[in-house]
N, C-alpha and C positions, 0 to 999 in steps of 0.2 A: 504494500500500500504506500502511495506517495505521501510526502509530507503535506500538511494543510497550509494554504496561504493564510497569513495573518494580516497582511496589508496589501492593498492594491491601489494603483493609480493609473489612470489613462494618460498616455503620452501622445506626442505628435505622431502623425503618419500611421495611425492604427496600431500602435505598440502599447503594451501594458507592462508597467513595473510591478513586480511581485516580490514580497518578502515572505519566506516560508518559516514555519515553526522551528526549523533547523538553524535559522539565522542566515540562510542563503538568500541572496538577492539576485533576481533574474529579470530578463526582459523577454516577453512573449510577443511575437508579431502576429496580429490578427488578420492581416491583409488577405492571405490565401483563403481563410475560412469565409470572410466576408464576400470575396469574389466568387467562390465556388458554390456556396449554399444559400439559397433564398431565405432560409431560417434566420440568417444574420443580416439581412438587407437593411433593417432599421439602424444598425450600427454605423451605417455610412453617414448618418447625421451626427455631426461632431458633438453637439450638445447632449444627445442621447448617449453616445459612446462614452462620454466623460462620467456618466452616472453609474459606473461599475462598482460593485460591492463584493466583499467576500461573503460566501455562504457555505457553511459546512466545509467540505473538502475541495471546493472549487470557487469560481467567481460567477457573478450573475448580474444581469441587467433587469430593469423593471418588468419587461414583458416575458421574462423567463429564459432569455437567451443565456446559455452557459457554455462552458468548455469542459470536456472530459478531464478529470484530474491528472490522468497519465499524460495527456497532451500538454497541459499547463506546465507540468514539472519536467518532463523528458524533452520537450521540444523548445524549451526556453533557453536563453543564453545566460550563463553565469556572469554577473558583473562584479561580485565581491565574494 
């Protein structure tokens, strides 16, 4: 099971800053998900995209858009 995100912040260019319970800080790029899946189309709106929150073992937006925990952790780039 992947570590839980404890902090999240939307960045420029559809990137997400994540801090995990392990202390690791990573960047996750949402561009491919937004382009590929209609489920994420509302995230193209910058104001909406910025309203991301942590929820359980993942992150989520107001209308239920979320990202699989294993993608968040394994496909993000370590920054610290």
